[in-house]
Each structure stands twice: as C-alpha cells, then as structure tokens.
C-alpha positions as a Markdown table, in Angstrom:
| # | Residue | x | y | z |
|---|---|---|---|---|
| 1 | Met | 42.8 | -9.7 | -2.2 |
| 2 | Ile | 43.8 | -11.2 | 1.1 |
| 3 | Met | 47.2 | -12.8 | 1.9 |
| 4 | Phe | 45.5 | -16.0 | 3.0 |
| 5 | Asp | 47.6 | -18.7 | 4.8 |
| 6 | Asp | 45.8 | -22.1 | 5.3 |
| 7 | Tyr | 48.1 | -23.0 | 8.2 |
| 8 | Asp | 46.6 | -20.2 | 10.3 |
| 9 | Tyr | 43.6 | -22.5 | 10.7 |
| 10 | Lys | 45.2 | -25.8 | 11.4 |
| 11 | Asn | 46.3 | -25.7 | 15.0 |
| 12 | Ser | 49.7 | -27.0 | 14.2 |
| 13 | Gly | 50.7 | -27.3 | 17.8 |
| 14 | Ile | 48.5 | -30.4 | 18.3 |
| 15 | Arg | 49.8 | -33.8 | 17.1 |
| 16 | Ile | 47.9 | -37.1 | 17.1 |
| 17 | Cys | 49.9 | -40.3 | 17.8 |
| 18 | Leu | 48.3 | -43.6 | 16.6 |
| 19 | Lys | 49.3 | -47.2 | 17.2 |
| 20 | Phe | 48.6 | -49.9 | 14.6 |
| 21 | Val | 48.7 | -53.6 | 15.4 |
| 22 | Gln | 48.7 | -56.5 | 13.0 |
| 23 | Gln | 45.5 | -58.6 | 13.2 |
| 24 | His | 47.2 | -61.9 | 12.4 |
| 25 | Asp | 50.7 | -63.1 | 13.2 |
| 26 | Glu | 52.0 | -63.1 | 9.6 |
| 27 | Pro | 55.3 | -61.7 | 8.3 |
| 28 | Met | 55.0 | -58.5 | 6.4 |
| 29 | Tyr | 57.6 | -57.6 | 3.8 |
| 30 | Pro | 59.2 | -54.1 | 3.9 |
| 31 | Trp | 57.5 | -53.2 | 0.7 |
| 32 | Glu | 54.1 | -54.1 | 2.2 |
| 33 | Ile | 54.8 | -51.8 | 5.2 |
| 34 | Ala | 56.0 | -49.0 | 2.9 |
| 35 | Gly | 52.9 | -49.4 | 0.7 |
| 36 | Phe | 50.6 | -49.1 | 3.7 |
| 37 | Leu | 52.4 | -46.0 | 4.9 |
| 38 | Asn | 52.3 | -44.4 | 1.4 |
| 39 | Lys | 48.6 | -45.0 | 1.1 |
| 40 | Leu | 47.9 | -43.7 | 4.6 |
| 41 | Asn | 50.0 | -40.6 | 3.8 |
| 42 | Thr | 48.0 | -40.1 | 0.6 |
| 43 | Ser | 44.7 | -40.1 | 2.4 |
| 44 | Tyr | 46.1 | -37.9 | 5.2 |
| 45 | Tyr | 47.5 | -35.4 | 2.7 |
| 46 | Lys | 44.3 | -35.2 | 0.7 |
| 47 | Phe | 42.2 | -34.5 | 3.8 |
| 48 | Glu | 44.7 | -31.8 | 4.6 |
| 49 | Leu | 44.3 | -30.3 | 1.1 |
| 50 | Leu | 40.5 | -30.5 | 1.2 |
| 51 | Asn | 40.5 | -28.7 | 4.6 |
| 52 | Ser | 42.8 | -26.0 | 3.2 |
| 53 | Ile | 40.6 | -25.6 | 0.1 |
| 54 | Cys | 37.5 | -25.1 | 2.4 |
| 55 | Ser | 39.5 | -22.7 | 4.6 |
| 56 | Ala | 40.6 | -20.7 | 1.6 |
| 57 | Ile | 37.0 | -20.3 | 0.3 |
| 58 | Lys | 35.6 | -19.5 | 3.7 |
| 59 | Asn | 38.2 | -16.8 | 4.2 |
| 60 | Gly | 37.6 | -15.0 | 0.9 |
| 61 | Val | 39.7 | -16.7 | -1.7 |
| 62 | Ser | 37.7 | -17.1 | -4.9 |
| 63 | Pro | 37.3 | -20.7 | -6.1 |
| 64 | Ser | 38.4 | -19.4 | -9.5 |
| 65 | Asp | 41.8 | -18.5 | -7.9 |
| 66 | Ile | 42.4 | -22.1 | -6.7 |
| 67 | Phe | 44.2 | -24.5 | -9.0 |
| 68 | Ile | 45.4 | -28.1 | -9.1 |
| 69 | Phe | 48.1 | -29.4 | -11.4 |
| 70 | Asp | 47.3 | -32.4 | -13.5 |
| 71 | His | 50.4 | -34.5 | -12.6 |
| 72 | Ser | 51.7 | -35.7 | -9.2 |
| 73 | Leu | 54.5 | -34.1 | -7.4 |
| 74 | Pro | 57.7 | -36.1 | -7.8 |
| 75 | Leu | 58.1 | -38.5 | -5.0 |
| 76 | Tyr | 61.7 | -38.0 | -4.0 |
| 77 | Arg | 61.9 | -34.3 | -4.4 |
| 78 | Arg | 61.4 | -31.8 | -1.6 |
| 79 | Tyr | 60.6 | -28.2 | -2.2 |
| 80 | Ala | 61.7 | -26.7 | 1.1 |
| 81 | Asn | 60.8 | -23.1 | 0.1 |
| 82 | Leu | 57.3 | -23.9 | -1.2 |
| 83 | Asn | 54.9 | -21.6 | 0.7 |
| 84 | Leu | 54.2 | -18.1 | -0.6 |
| 85 | Val | 55.6 | -17.9 | -4.2 |
| 86 | Glu | 55.9 | -15.0 | -6.7 |
| 87 | Asp | 53.9 | -15.8 | -9.8 |
| 88 | Ser | 56.9 | -15.6 | -12.1 |
| 89 | Thr | 58.8 | -18.1 | -9.8 |
| 90 | Ala | 55.7 | -20.3 | -9.6 |
| 91 | Val | 55.3 | -20.4 | -13.4 |
| 92 | Lys | 58.9 | -21.4 | -13.8 |
| 93 | Asn | 59.0 | -24.0 | -11.0 |
| 94 | Phe | 55.7 | -25.7 | -11.7 |
| 95 | Tyr | 56.1 | -25.9 | -15.5 |
| 96 | Asp | 57.4 | -29.5 | -15.3 |
| 97 | Ile | 54.7 | -30.7 | -12.9 |
| 98 | Gly | 51.7 | -30.3 | -15.3 |
| 99 | Leu | 48.9 | -28.0 | -16.4 |
| 100 | Pro | 47.0 | -25.9 | -13.8 |
| 101 | Val | 43.3 | -26.6 | -13.6 |
| 102 | Pro | 41.0 | -24.2 | -11.8 |
| 103 | Leu | 38.5 | -25.2 | -9.1 |
| 104 | Ala | 35.9 | -22.9 | -10.7 |
| 105 | Pro | 36.4 | -22.7 | -14.4 |
| 106 | Glu | 35.6 | -19.4 | -16.1 |
| 107 | Pro | 36.9 | -17.2 | -18.9 |
| 108 | Gly | 40.4 | -15.9 | -18.0 |
| 109 | Asn | 41.5 | -18.4 | -15.4 |
| 110 | Tyr | 42.5 | -21.0 | -18.0 |
| 111 | Asp | 45.0 | -18.6 | -19.5 |
| 112 | Leu | 48.0 | -20.1 | -17.7 |
| 113 | Asn | 46.9 | -23.6 | -18.6 |
| 114 | Leu | 46.7 | -22.6 | -22.3 |
| 115 | Phe | 50.0 | -20.7 | -22.0 |
| 116 | Tyr | 51.7 | -23.9 | -20.8 |
| 117 | Gln | 50.2 | -25.9 | -23.6 |
| 118 | Leu | 51.4 | -23.4 | -26.1 |
| 119 | Phe | 54.9 | -23.4 | -24.7 |
| 120 | Lys | 55.1 | -27.2 | -24.5 |
| 121 | Thr | 53.7 | -27.7 | -28.1 |
| 122 | Ile | 56.3 | -25.3 | -29.6 |
| 123 | Asn | 59.2 | -26.8 | -27.6 |
| 124 | Ser | 58.2 | -30.3 | -28.8 |
| 125 | Phe | 58.1 | -29.0 | -32.4 |
| 126 | Leu | 61.5 | -27.4 | -32.1 |
| 127 | Tyr | 63.0 | -30.6 | -30.5 |
| 128 | Arg | 61.6 | -32.8 | -33.3 |
| 129 | Asn | 63.2 | -30.5 | -35.8 |
| 130 | His | 66.6 | -30.6 | -34.0 |
| 131 | Val | 66.4 | -27.1 | -32.6 |
| 132 | Arg | 67.2 | -26.5 | -29.0 |
| 133 | Pro | 63.9 | -25.8 | -27.1 |
| 134 | Leu | 63.1 | -22.5 | -25.5 |
| 135 | Thr | 64.4 | -22.1 | -21.9 |
| 136 | Lys | 62.5 | -21.4 | -18.7 |
| 137 | Asp | 63.9 | -17.9 | -18.7 |
| 138 | Ser | 62.0 | -17.5 | -22.0 |
| 139 | Leu | 59.0 | -18.9 | -20.3 |
| 140 | Val | 59.1 | -16.2 | -17.7 |
| 141 | Glu | 59.6 | -13.5 | -20.3 |
| 142 | Ala | 56.5 | -14.8 | -22.2 |
| 143 | Phe | 54.6 | -15.0 | -18.9 |
| 144 | Glu | 55.2 | -11.3 | -18.3 |
| 145 | Val | 53.7 | -10.6 | -21.7 |
| 146 | Leu | 50.7 | -12.9 | -20.8 |
| 147 | Thr | 50.0 | -10.9 | -17.6 |
| 148 | Thr | 50.4 | -7.5 | -19.2 |
| 149 | Asp | 49.0 | -8.0 | -22.7 |
| 150 | Gly | 46.9 | -11.2 | -22.6 |
| 151 | Leu | 47.1 | -14.6 | -24.1 |
| 152 | Gly | 47.0 | -13.6 | -27.8 |
| 153 | Glu | 50.1 | -11.3 | -27.4 |
| 154 | Ala | 51.9 | -14.1 | -25.5 |
| 155 | Glu | 51.2 | -16.5 | -28.3 |
| 156 | Asp | 52.8 | -14.2 | -30.8 |
| 157 | Phe | 55.7 | -13.5 | -28.5 |
| 158 | Val | 56.5 | -17.2 | -28.1 |
| 159 | Val | 56.2 | -17.9 | -31.8 |
| 160 | Ser | 58.7 | -15.1 | -32.4 |
| 161 | Leu | 61.0 | -16.5 | -29.8 |
| 162 | Ala | 60.8 | -19.9 | -31.5 |
| 163 | Glu | 61.4 | -18.3 | -34.9 |
| 164 | Gly | 64.5 | -16.6 | -33.6 |
| 165 | Arg | 65.7 | -19.8 | -32.0 |
| 166 | Ala | 65.3 | -21.7 | -35.3 |
| 167 | Lys | 67.1 | -19.0 | -37.3 |
| 168 | Lys | 70.1 | -19.1 | -34.9 |
| 169 | Ser | 70.2 | -22.9 | -35.1 |
| 170 | Arg | 70.2 | -22.8 | -38.9 |
| 171 | Glu | 73.0 | -20.1 | -38.9 |
| 172 | Ala | 75.1 | -22.2 | -36.4 |
| 173 | Ala | 74.7 | -25.3 | -38.7 |
| 174 | Ala | 75.8 | -23.3 | -41.7 |
| 175 | Lys | 79.0 | -22.2 | -39.9 |
| 176 | Arg | 79.7 | -25.9 | -39.2 |
| 177 | Gly | 79.2 | -26.6 | -42.9 |
| 178 | Asp | 75.9 | -28.4 | -42.3 |
| 179 | Lys | 72.8 | -27.9 | -44.2 |
| 180 | Lys | 69.6 | -27.4 | -42.2 |
| 181 | Glu | 66.1 | -27.0 | -43.5 |
| 182 | Pro | 64.7 | -23.6 | -42.5 |
| 183 | Leu | 61.8 | -23.3 | -40.1 |
| 184 | Thr | 59.5 | -20.4 | -41.0 |
| 185 | Arg | 57.0 | -18.6 | -38.8 |
| 186 | Glu | 54.3 | -20.3 | -40.8 |
| 187 | Asp | 55.8 | -23.7 | -39.9 |
| 188 | Ile | 55.7 | -22.8 | -36.2 |
| 189 | Val | 52.1 | -21.5 | -36.4 |
| 190 | Ser | 51.1 | -24.6 | -38.3 |
| 191 | Cys | 52.3 | -26.8 | -35.4 |
| 192 | Leu | 49.8 | -25.0 | -33.2 |
| 193 | Arg | 46.8 | -25.9 | -35.3 |
| 194 | Lys | 45.4 | -28.5 | -32.7 |
| 195 | Tyr | 46.2 | -26.1 | -29.9 |
| 196 | Tyr | 44.1 | -23.3 | -31.5 |
| 197 | Ile | 41.2 | -25.7 | -32.1 |
| 198 | Lys | 41.3 | -26.9 | -28.5 |
| 199 | Lys | 41.6 | -23.4 | -27.2 |
| 200 | Glu | 38.6 | -22.1 | -29.2 |
| 201 | Gln | 36.4 | -25.0 | -28.0 |
| 202 | Leu | 37.5 | -24.5 | -24.4 |
| 203 | Leu | 36.9 | -20.8 | -24.4 |
| 204 | Ser | 33.5 | -21.4 | -25.9 |
| 205 | Asp | 32.7 | -23.9 | -23.1 |
| 206 | Leu | 33.9 | -21.5 | -20.4 |
| 207 | Ile | 31.6 | -18.7 | -21.8 |
| 208 | Phe | 28.7 | -21.2 | -21.7 |
| 209 | Ile | 29.6 | -22.2 | -18.1 |
| 210 | Lys | 29.7 | -18.6 | -17.1 |
| 211 | Ser | 26.1 | -18.2 | -18.3 |
| 212 | Thr | 24.8 | -21.0 | -16.2 |
| 213 | Asp | 24.0 | -21.2 | -12.5 |
| 214 | Asp | 24.7 | -24.0 | -10.0 |
| 215 | Glu | 21.4 | -25.7 | -10.5 |
| 216 | Ala | 21.8 | -25.8 | -14.3 |
| 217 | Gln | 25.4 | -27.1 | -13.9 |
| 218 | Arg | 24.1 | -29.9 | -11.6 |
| 219 | Glu | 21.6 | -30.9 | -14.2 |
| 220 | Leu | 24.3 | -30.9 | -16.9 |
| 221 | Ile | 26.5 | -33.3 | -14.9 |
| 222 | Asp | 23.6 | -35.7 | -14.8 |
| 223 | Glu | 22.8 | -35.5 | -18.5 |
| 224 | Ser | 24.4 | -37.9 | -21.1 |
| 225 | Ser | 24.4 | -35.8 | -24.2 |
| 226 | Arg | 27.8 | -35.1 | -25.9 |
| 227 | His | 27.6 | -31.4 | -25.1 |
| 228 | Ser | 26.7 | -32.1 | -21.5 |
| 229 | Lys | 29.6 | -34.6 | -21.1 |
| 230 | Arg | 32.1 | -32.1 | -22.6 |
| 231 | Ile | 30.9 | -29.3 | -20.2 |
| 232 | Ser | 30.9 | -31.7 | -17.3 |
| 233 | Ser | 34.5 | -32.6 | -18.0 |
| 234 | Val | 35.5 | -29.0 | -17.7 |
| 235 | Leu | 33.3 | -28.4 | -14.6 |
| 236 | Leu | 34.7 | -31.5 | -12.8 |
| 237 | Ala | 38.3 | -31.4 | -14.1 |
| 238 | Phe | 39.7 | -30.2 | -10.8 |
| 239 | Phe | 38.1 | -33.0 | -8.8 |
| 240 | Lys | 38.9 | -35.7 | -11.4 |
| 241 | Asn | 42.6 | -34.7 | -11.0 |
| 242 | Phe | 42.3 | -34.6 | -7.2 |
| 243 | Asp | 40.9 | -38.1 | -7.1 |
| 244 | Ala | 43.4 | -39.6 | -9.6 |
| 245 | Ile | 46.6 | -38.0 | -8.5 |
| 246 | Thr | 48.6 | -39.4 | -5.6 |
| 247 | Arg | 50.4 | -36.2 | -4.5 |
| 248 | Pro | 48.4 | -33.3 | -6.1 |
| 249 | Leu | 49.8 | -29.8 | -6.0 |
| 250 | Val | 47.1 | -27.3 | -5.2 |
| 251 | Ile | 47.8 | -23.5 | -5.2 |
| 252 | Ala | 45.7 | -20.4 | -4.4 |
| 253 | Lys | 46.2 | -17.0 | -5.8 |
| 254 | Val | 46.3 | -14.8 | -2.7 |
| 255 | Ser | 47.4 | -11.5 | -4.3 |
| 256 | Asp | 47.9 | -10.0 | -7.7 |
| 257 | Thr | 51.4 | -11.5 | -7.9 |
| 258 | Lys | 51.6 | -14.3 | -5.4 |
| 259 | Phe | 50.5 | -17.9 | -5.0 |
| 260 | Arg | 50.1 | -19.8 | -1.8 |
| 261 | Ile | 50.9 | -23.5 | -1.8 |
| 262 | Leu | 48.0 | -25.3 | 0.0 |
| 263 | Gly | 48.8 | -28.3 | 2.3 |
| 264 | Arg | 52.5 | -27.5 | 2.0 |
| 265 | Ser | 53.5 | -30.0 | 4.7 |
| 266 | Leu | 53.8 | -32.7 | 2.0 |
| 267 | Val | 56.8 | -31.0 | 0.5 |
| 268 | Asn | 58.0 | -28.6 | 3.2 |
| 269 | Lys | 59.4 | -30.3 | 6.3 |
| 270 | Lys | 59.5 | -27.0 | 8.1 |
| 271 | Glu | 55.8 | -27.4 | 8.7 |
| 272 | Gln | 54.9 | -29.5 | 11.7 |
| 273 | Thr | 51.6 | -31.0 | 10.4 |
| 274 | Gly | 53.1 | -33.8 | 8.2 |
| 275 | Leu | 52.8 | -37.5 | 8.8 |
| 276 | Glu | 55.7 | -39.2 | 10.5 |
| 277 | Leu | 56.6 | -42.9 | 11.2 |
| 278 | Lys | 57.8 | -42.7 | 14.8 |
| 279 | Glu | 58.4 | -46.4 | 15.5 |
| 280 | Ile | 57.9 | -49.8 | 13.9 |
| 281 | Ser | 58.4 | -53.2 | 15.7 |
| 282 | Arg | 58.5 | -56.4 | 13.7 |
| 283 | Asn | 58.1 | -58.5 | 16.9 |
| 284 | Ser | 55.0 | -60.7 | 16.8 |
| 285 | Pro | 52.6 | -59.1 | 16.2 |
| 286 | Leu | 53.9 | -56.2 | 14.1 |
| 287 | Lys | 53.2 | -52.8 | 15.6 |
| 288 | Ala | 53.6 | -49.3 | 14.1 |
| 289 | Ile | 53.3 | -45.9 | 15.7 |
| 290 | Ile | 52.5 | -43.0 | 13.5 |
| 291 | Glu | 52.2 | -39.3 | 14.4 |
| 292 | Gly | 50.5 | -36.5 | 12.4 |
| 293 | Gly | 48.5 | -33.3 | 12.5 |
| 294 | Leu | 44.8 | -33.0 | 13.1 |
| 295 | Ser | 43.9 | -34.4 | 9.7 |
| 296 | Leu | 44.6 | -37.8 | 11.2 |
| 297 | Tyr | 41.3 | -37.2 | 13.0 |
| 298 | Gln | 39.6 | -37.6 | 9.6 |
| 299 | Thr | 42.0 | -40.2 | 8.2 |
| 300 | Ile | 41.1 | -42.7 | 10.9 |
| 301 | Gly | 37.4 | -42.1 | 10.5 |
| 302 | Gln | 37.2 | -40.4 | 13.9 |
| 303 | Glu | 34.2 | -38.3 | 12.9 |
| 304 | Arg | 32.1 | -41.4 | 12.3 |
| 305 | Arg | 33.7 | -43.2 | 15.2 |
| 306 | Ala | 32.8 | -40.3 | 17.5 |
| 307 | Glu | 29.1 | -40.8 | 16.7 |
| 308 | Thr | 29.3 | -44.5 | 17.5 |
| 309 | Leu | 31.2 | -43.8 | 20.7 |
| 310 | His | 28.6 | -41.3 | 21.8 |
| 311 | Lys | 25.9 | -44.0 | 21.4 |
| 312 | Ile | 28.1 | -46.5 | 23.3 |
| 313 | Asp | 28.6 | -44.0 | 26.1 |
| 314 | Glu | 24.9 | -43.4 | 26.4 |
| 315 | Lys | 24.3 | -47.1 | 26.4 |
| 316 | Ile | 26.9 | -47.7 | 29.1 |
| 317 | Lys | 25.4 | -45.1 | 31.3 |
| 318 | Leu | 21.9 | -46.6 | 30.9 |
| 319 | Glu | 23.3 | -50.1 | 31.6 |
| 320 | Glu | 25.1 | -48.9 | 34.7 |
| 321 | Leu | 21.9 | -47.3 | 36.1 |
| 322 | Glu | 20.0 | -50.5 | 35.4 |
| 323 | Ala | 22.6 | -52.7 | 36.8 |
| 324 | Ala | 22.8 | -50.6 | 39.9 |
| 325 | Lys | 19.2 | -51.1 | 40.5 |
| 326 | Ile | 19.5 | -54.9 | 40.1 |
| 327 | Asn | 22.9 | -55.6 | 41.6 |
| 328 | Arg | 25.6 | -53.0 | 42.3 |
| 329 | Glu | 28.3 | -55.7 | 42.5 |
| 330 | Ile | 27.5 | -56.8 | 38.9 |
| 331 | Ala | 27.8 | -53.2 | 37.7 |
| 332 | Glu | 31.2 | -52.8 | 39.4 |
| 333 | Glu | 32.4 | -56.1 | 37.9 |
| 334 | Arg | 31.4 | -55.0 | 34.4 |
| 335 | Leu | 33.3 | -51.7 | 34.9 |
| 336 | Arg | 36.4 | -53.7 | 35.7 |
| 337 | Gly | 36.2 | -55.5 | 32.4 |
| 338 | Glu | 39.1 | -54.7 | 30.1 |
| 339 | Lys | 36.9 | -54.1 | 27.1 |
| 340 | Leu | 34.8 | -51.6 | 28.9 |
| 341 | Lys | 37.9 | -49.9 | 30.3 |
| 342 | Asn | 39.3 | -49.5 | 26.8 |
| 343 | Thr | 36.0 | -48.2 | 25.5 |
| 344 | Leu | 35.8 | -45.6 | 28.2 |
| 345 | Ser | 39.4 | -44.6 | 27.5 |
| 346 | Glu | 38.5 | -44.3 | 23.9 |
| 347 | Ile | 35.5 | -42.1 | 24.7 |
| 348 | Glu | 37.7 | -39.8 | 26.7 |
| 349 | Ile | 40.2 | -39.5 | 23.9 |
| 350 | Ser | 37.4 | -39.0 | 21.3 |
| 351 | Asn | 35.9 | -36.2 | 23.4 |
| 352 | Lys | 39.2 | -34.5 | 23.7 |
| 353 | Leu | 39.8 | -34.9 | 19.9 |
| 354 | Glu | 36.4 | -33.3 | 19.2 |
| 355 | Arg | 37.4 | -30.3 | 21.4 |
| 356 | Val | 40.8 | -29.7 | 19.8 |
| 357 | Val | 39.4 | -29.7 | 16.2 |
| 358 | Gln | 36.8 | -27.1 | 17.1 |
| 359 | Gly | 37.7 | -23.8 | 15.3 |
| 360 | Thr | 40.1 | -25.5 | 12.9 |
| 361 | Asp | 39.7 | -26.0 | 9.2 |
| 362 | Ile | 38.5 | -29.6 | 9.7 |
| 363 | Asn | 34.9 | -28.3 | 10.1 |
| 364 | Phe | 35.0 | -25.5 | 7.5 |
| 365 | Ser | 33.2 | -27.6 | 4.8 |
| 366 | Glu | 30.1 | -27.2 | 6.9 |
| 367 | Lys | 30.3 | -23.5 | 6.6 |
| 368 | Leu | 30.5 | -23.2 | 2.8 |
| 369 | Gln | 27.5 | -21.8 | 0.9 |
| 370 | Asp | 25.3 | -24.2 | -1.1 |
| 371 | Ser | 26.9 | -24.6 | -4.5 |
| 372 | Leu | 28.1 | -27.2 | -7.0 |
| 373 | Ile | 31.6 | -26.7 | -5.6 |
| 374 | Arg | 30.5 | -27.5 | -2.1 |
| 375 | Asp | 28.7 | -30.7 | -3.5 |
| 376 | Arg | 31.9 | -31.8 | -5.1 |
| 377 | Ile | 34.1 | -31.0 | -2.1 |
| 378 | Asn | 31.8 | -33.1 | 0.1 |
| 379 | Lys | 31.9 | -35.9 | -2.4 |
| 380 | Ala | 35.7 | -35.7 | -2.4 |
| 381 | Tyr | 35.6 | -36.0 | 1.4 |
| 382 | Glu | 33.5 | -39.1 | 1.1 |
| 383 | Ile | 35.8 | -40.7 | -1.4 |
| 384 | Glu | 38.8 | -40.1 | 0.9 |
| 385 | Lys | 36.9 | -41.4 | 3.9 |
| 386 | Asn | 36.3 | -44.6 | 1.9 |
| 387 | Asn | 39.9 | -44.7 | 0.7 |
| 388 | Ser | 41.3 | -44.3 | 4.2 |
| 389 | Ala | 39.0 | -47.0 | 5.6 |
| 390 | Arg | 40.3 | -49.4 | 2.9 |
| 391 | Val | 43.9 | -48.4 | 3.8 |
| 392 | Leu | 43.3 | -49.3 | 7.5 |
| 393 | Ile | 42.4 | -52.9 | 6.6 |
| 394 | Ser | 44.5 | -53.4 | 3.5 |
| 395 | Gln | 47.5 | -55.0 | 5.2 |
| 396 | Gly | 45.6 | -56.6 | 8.1 |
| 397 | Leu | 46.6 | -53.7 | 10.5 |
| 398 | Asp | 44.1 | -52.6 | 13.2 |
| 399 | Leu | 44.1 | -49.3 | 14.8 |
| 400 | Asp | 44.5 | -49.6 | 18.6 |
| 401 | Arg | 42.2 | -46.7 | 19.4 |
| 402 | Ser | 42.7 | -47.0 | 23.1 |
| 403 | Ala | 46.4 | -46.2 | 22.6 |
| 404 | Thr | 45.7 | -42.9 | 20.7 |
| 405 | Arg | 47.6 | -40.0 | 22.3 |
| 406 | Ile | 47.1 | -36.3 | 21.8 |
| 407 | Ile | 50.3 | -34.3 | 22.0 |
| 408 | Asp | 50.4 | -30.5 | 22.6 |
| 409 | Thr | 53.8 | -29.4 | 21.2 |
| 410 | Ser | 53.2 | -25.9 | 22.3 |
| 411 | Ala | 52.9 | -26.8 | 25.9 |
C-alpha cells in the first residue's frame, strides 16, 4: 500500500488572486459579506476534496479505502496536526465527528462505522442508567481488538467493558449508602437489539453489492423498488454526505496503520493552498480581494470560461483580419477599446491558468476508469460548479476577471 499524499499533486506554489466588485451600490452588512465568503470557501474546499479523491484513486488508493464522515467538521476548531495520522489516533480524534462512510462500500470496510455505532449505543445506554460512559481510551482498546480479532470480538469486548463499568458504579453507590439497580450483561446486549438488526441488513446489502458490477449498480440506482432504493442508499451514501455537509472530513487509508486527511488545508493552516481574504473595501462600490490555491480555477468556473474565451479570441482574430481588409484605422480603434483590452487581458490570464493547472490533480477526473464511482464524482463536480456559480451572484458581487493575478510563491 502506497503512502499517498494528495498535496504532491496540487502545485502549492501557485496562488490565484481574485477581485470581486459589487454590481450595485448598495450597503452590505458584515454578516452578508461573511456569508458570501463562507459559501465561496465551501465550494472551494469541495473542489479541493474532489481533486484529492481523484488523485488518490489515480495513484493507487482503492476507493474502498476512502471515507467521509457523516457530520461536518466543527467551524471554530483547527486541527493543526491533521495530515498523516495513526489509525488508533484517528479513531480517537474522529469519534465525535461522526460515522465513517466508504466511497466504495463492500464487506469489511463498514466495520469502523459499525464499531462507532456500537460504542455510541452502549455509552448512551450507560448514560441513561446513570453510569459513567466508557472513555476514549476504552475506545482505542476496543479498536485494537477490532483490528486483530474482528467486529464480533470487539462487540463482546465493549459489552464486557460496559458490564464492568456498571458493576463499579453499583459498588460505588453502595459505599455511599445508595441503592442502584444492577445492569446485567443481558441488559447491555438487549440495548443493542436495533444495532444488530441494522448490522445484519447492512452486511447482507454489502454482500449483494459485492456480487454486482458497475452496470448492474447503475440500473439499481434508476429503479424504484424498495430493495433498489435501499441498495442505492448504501451505494450513494458517500456522495449524499459530500453534497449535504458544509465541511466534510475525508480520509484515505494509505498504509495498514495510517490514514491521510485529504484536502487538509481546511483545517491545517500550515498548508498554503487554503482560501484567504486579503482585502475588503467598503467604499462605493464594495470590493473584495481573495487569494487561494489552484482550486479557485474551478470555483470561478474558469474551465467553462476558458472555452468561451477561446471562441472570443478566435472571433477577435477573424474580425481583425476582416477589419484590416476594409479599414486598418477602424481595426486599430477597436483594439484601443477598453472592453476589448480587458478581454484580451483575460484571455492571456486564462491561457496562463490553463498552463499552470496542467499536470495537477485538477484534471485527474478525466483519467479515471469508467465506473459508477467516476460517474458520481463527475456529478459531484457538476453540483459544485452550479453551487459556485450561485455563490458568485448571490450577493450581487461580480468577479473582475481582468484583475485576476497568478502568484508564484516559489519564485
């Protein structure tokens, strides 16, 4: 298994600087400006993540070893050391964030998800019965059992830990002269009834998914039967969470005992590819200057814009030739026009942007093999392109494309 690092493919030395200008001279409240920046950052970060996912798959990481957590990262917390994490540390640190959901569901790679569900269910049961829940150190102990002996043994181990915790709680109460109803092993196992039912259904679905190919899975997604909907919900769980969560945490298993946090610039300021607000002017009209990594190329719709600019460039050249035949002075006057000048400047910037993104993970989606996962990744890209387009007009702010700058921080 390779020790993949997505930032080896991001050209972190290149930064893009953008200028946004308010369309209409209307006052904007600070919360409106903050909302615009938050939405722009969400689109930017999701492009960064999609690029990293494509890069991981292209460079040998199995889709079954890529996971997303089903809750958003806390907004005001920073995880400065999130990069390459030991699995035991990851299990402990990510427990509060949510349940890990694999990109490619299959038997075995839902074990950590089920393990978390088991631990949370038992801790909730203990808390309801006035017993102090199991600690995260116990979580790590149980995880070691999971990795060495499997989910079944880990379940028995956690039940035994809970049984011991309940016994100590009852003994402590007796010393205080309080009477406490005993919690037996059967009581603890009984609280897991729904967990076991859900587990059995999920494992059955995963075995079924394993027996189908991409084409059969595509057909299942389009069907409306109860069985198809349930299977589809498992197949598409990763992307459902990706679309719904504002700040998703995505990790990739890059060795037997290590996870790599993908798109870590969101939480790790040591990385230089994150989005930064460089300047904001409330003078009429409002202006904002934002700087970020190459994912801004996608966030501002530059891929589609590049195609438009190419057509404009060709049209300008044809018009220049035609004008030269008719009247050279008219052609020269047109070239002096400010609008044409800005367009030519934008074409130059666009061409430079296209050059600097070559060889980076921005284009890696095109190199993935035909599969259901590639289909869903491409759909996720389209969703984010639409989201970012809405962000750019949501607060009446226009991108001044002619003011775009490309900064080489390594120069």
